C-alpha positions in Angstrom: 120.4 114.7 85.7 118.3 113.0 83.6 114.3 113.2 82.5 113.4 109.8 81.4 109.8 109.0 79.9 108.8 105.2 79.3 106.8 104.4 76.1 103.3 103.9 77.6 103.0 100.7 75.7 105.9 99.4 77.9 104.4 100.5 81.3 101.0 98.5 81.6 100.9 96.5 84.7 104.4 97.9 85.9 104.8 97.9 89.8 107.8 99.0 92.0 109.9 95.9 91.3 109.3 96.1 87.4 110.1 100.1 87.5 113.3 99.2 89.2 114.2 96.6 86.7 113.5 98.7 83.9 115.7 101.6 85.3 118.2 99.5 86.3 118.6 98.5 82.7 119.3 101.9 81.6 122.5 102.2 84.0 123.6 98.5 84.4 126.4 98.7 82.0 128.2 95.2 83.4 126.8 91.9 85.4 128.8 93.2 88.5 127.7 96.9 88.4 126.6 98.2 91.6 123.8 101.1 91.7 125.2 104.3 91.5 122.0 106.4 90.7 119.0 107.9 92.1 115.4 107.9 90.6 112.0 109.5 91.5 108.5 109.0 89.7 107.1 112.1 88.6 103.4 113.6 88.5 103.7 113.2 84.4 102.7 109.7 83.5 105.4 107.2 83.0 108.2 110.1 83.4 111.1 109.7 85.9 113.9 112.0 87.2 117.4 110.3 87.8 120.7 111.5 89.3 123.2 109.4 88.2 127.4 109.2 87.9 126.7 107.8 84.1 124.6 108.7 81.5 121.6 106.4 81.1 121.9 104.2 77.6 118.7 103.0 76.1 119.4 100.1 74.3 115.5 99.1 73.7 114.1 102.4 72.2 111.4 102.4 74.7 112.5 105.7 76.4 112.6 109.2 75.5 115.8 110.8 77.2 117.1 114.3 78.1 120.2 114.8 80.0 121.7 117.8 81.8 124.9 118.2 83.6 124.4 118.4 87.5 126.8 120.3 89.5 124.9 122.4 92.5 127.1 125.6 93.7 126.1 125.6 97.4 127.1 127.9 100.3 126.4 128.2 103.8 123.8 130.4 104.6 122.0 129.7 100.9 118.1 129.7 101.4 116.7 126.4 99.7 113.3 124.7 99.0 113.1 121.1 99.1 111.3 118.2 98.0 112.2 114.6 99.2 110.3 111.4 98.5 111.5 108.9 101.2 111.3 105.4 102.7 110.8 106.9 106.4 111.5 104.2 108.7 112.4 103.4 112.7 114.6 101.0 113.7 113.4 98.4 116.8 114.8 95.4 118.0 112.3 92.4 117.8 113.5 89.0 119.4 117.0 90.0 119.3 117.2 91.1 115.9 116.8 94.7 114.4 113.8 95.6 111.9 113.0 98.5 110.3 109.0 99.7 110.8 107.3 102.4 108.6 107.2 105.6 110.8 103.4 106.2 110.3 102.4 102.8 110.7 104.6 102.8 113.8 103.0 105.8 115.3 99.3 104.4 114.8 100.3 101.3 116.7 102.0 103.1 119.6 99.1 105.5 119.8 96.4 103.1 119.8 98.3 101.0 122.5 98.6 104.3 124.8 94.9 105.5 123.9 92.8 102.3 123.3 89.6 104.7 124.2 90.5 108.0 122.8 89.8 109.1 119.6 92.7 108.9 117.4 93.9 111.7 115.1 93.5 111.4 111.4 96.1 109.3 109.3 97.4 112.7 108.0 98.0 114.3 111.3 99.9 111.3 112.3 102.2 111.3 109.1 102.5 115.1 109.3 103.9 115.0 113.1 105.7 111.6 112.2 107.3 112.8 109.1 108.2 116.3 110.6 110.1 114.7 113.7 112.0 112.1 111.5 112.9 114.6 109.2 114.2 117.4 111.8 116.3 114.7 113.5 118.2 114.2 110.3 118.5 118.1 109.4 122.3 118.3 110.5 123.3 115.0 108.7 121.8 116.8 105.6 123.7 119.8 106.2 120.5 121.9 106.7 118.7 123.8 108.8 115.1 123.2 108.6 112.4 125.1 109.5 110.1 122.8 111.2 106.6 125.4 110.7 107.5 125.2 106.8 107.5 121.2 106.7 104.6 119.7 104.8 104.0 116.0 104.3 102.2 116.1 101.1 101.3 112.5 101.1 102.5 108.8 102.5 101.2 105.7 101.2 102.4 101.9 101.3 103.2 99.9 98.1 103.3 96.3 98.1 104.9 94.1 95.4 106.2 90.6 94.7 110.1 90.8 94.6 111.5 88.0 92.4 114.4 85.8 94.0 117.8 86.9 92.7 121.6 85.7 93.2 121.8 87.0 96.7 118.0 87.4 98.1 115.0 85.6 98.3 111.4 86.0 96.5 108.5 87.5 98.6 106.2 90.1 99.2 107.4 93.8 100.0 105.7 96.5 102.1 107.2 99.8 101.3 105.9 103.1 103.0 106.6 105.9 100.9 106.3 109.3 102.0 106.6 112.9 100.3 107.8 116.3 102.2 108.7 119.7 101.0 109.7 122.6 102.7 112.2 125.5 103.2 115.6 125.5 104.9 118.8 127.2 105.1 122.2 125.4 104.1 124.4 125.0 106.9 127.4 122.5 105.6 127.5 122.5 101.7 129.5 119.3 101.6 126.9 117.2 103.6 124.3 118.5 101.4 126.0 117.7 98.2 126.6 114.1 99.9 123.1 113.8 100.5 122.1 115.1 97.0 124.4 112.5 95.3 123.9 109.9 97.5 120.2 109.9 98.5 118.5 109.9 102.1 117.3 106.9 103.9 116.9 103.1 102.4 114.7 101.8 99.4 116.9 104.0 97.1 116.4 101.2 94.4 112.7 101.4 94.6 112.2 105.4 94.0 112.9 106.9 97.5 115.8 109.2 98.6 116.4 111.5 95.8 116.5 114.9 97.5 115.8 117.7 95.2 116.4 121.5 96.1 116.1 125.0 94.4 116.9 128.5 95.5 114.2 130.6 97.3 
């Protein structure tokens, strides 16, 4: 686990895609390297937390880096508090193709269709309900038993940025829903939880989503 602080002079005007590229440079030690790290932006300016198989290497001098071993020791029955930044989506078929939709946007649209003349809940209320339902549906796969009443959706937002073309993808505007969740849970399957801690949760891991953090309570 590494704490990375970027020189503020190098961060002017950076969006999610630029951040992705900056962090990738710390771990891309070969042209054919596949991503084997997770990252999350912290509340402190220009500060990121990463979990990786290898240590980051700064060849630019732009970063201040603190590294420590990360080997959680977990047992069934452990009580933990968790924090998760995630791109929470629902998959739906459209014109024969499967597409991903942000769960908050999707819930808002469906509520409007069903309750055209009724007063809508606030976006925060919709996010709380949708985020709780999304997370509870995945608790077994995460090796956790999550206390539903303790789940808090701290915030949700939509980030838009231009993704430049690469060898394998086209350029275009990307819209990414990002949700922050926290709560408490009991460890049910330590191996599944370890897998989630090291491999991440949900899509958009290359853009700062999916890093699950836990601590004992």
